[in-house]
N, C-alpha and C positions, 0 to 999 in steps of 0.2 A: 201401349206396347207391353207385351208379356216379357218376363225374364229371359226366356229362350231366344227372343228376337234382339236382344241387346248384343252389341259387339263383344268380342272376347276380352278386349281391354276397356275398362270403364274409367270415366273421369271422376275427379273428386266429387263433383256435383251429382253425378249419377249415383254414386255410393252413398253419399249422405242422404239422398232421397229415399234410397232403398232400405237403409238402416235406421233412418230417422234420428241421426246424430248431426252434431254441428261439425263443419269442416275441421276446426281446431282439435276436435276429438280424434278424427282420423290422423291428423299430424302427430298428436301425442301418442297414439297407438303405435305409429311408425317409429318414433323415437324410442319407445318402450320395447320395440321388437315383437310386438303382438300382431302385427300385419306387415306382410311383405308389400313393397311398392316398387314398381319399375319406373324409372325416370327416362323420358324420351325427349329428343329434340335439343336444340341449343338452349332453350329455357329450362330444361330439365323438369318439364311438366310431370306431374304424378299420374300413373295409370295404375289400376288395380285389376288383377286377373279375375275374370267372372267366376271361375271355379272356386277361388278362395272366398269370394263374397257369398257364393251359394252355400258353402260350408258353414259360414257364419250365420246365415239365415236359418239353417237347419238345426243349429244347436240350441 
């Protein structure tokens, strides 16, 4: 699946695979304010906007 085929909101697993980082790295980036995270549902699951991840990949 290409990047463009991914949904607009990505799971932590999808993002860790794309960026080649550990899930805890993403959680730390969130705490440090380096990446914005959306929380959805009653479990407050993390979702990342595809456009934000695309910018990170292009840097």
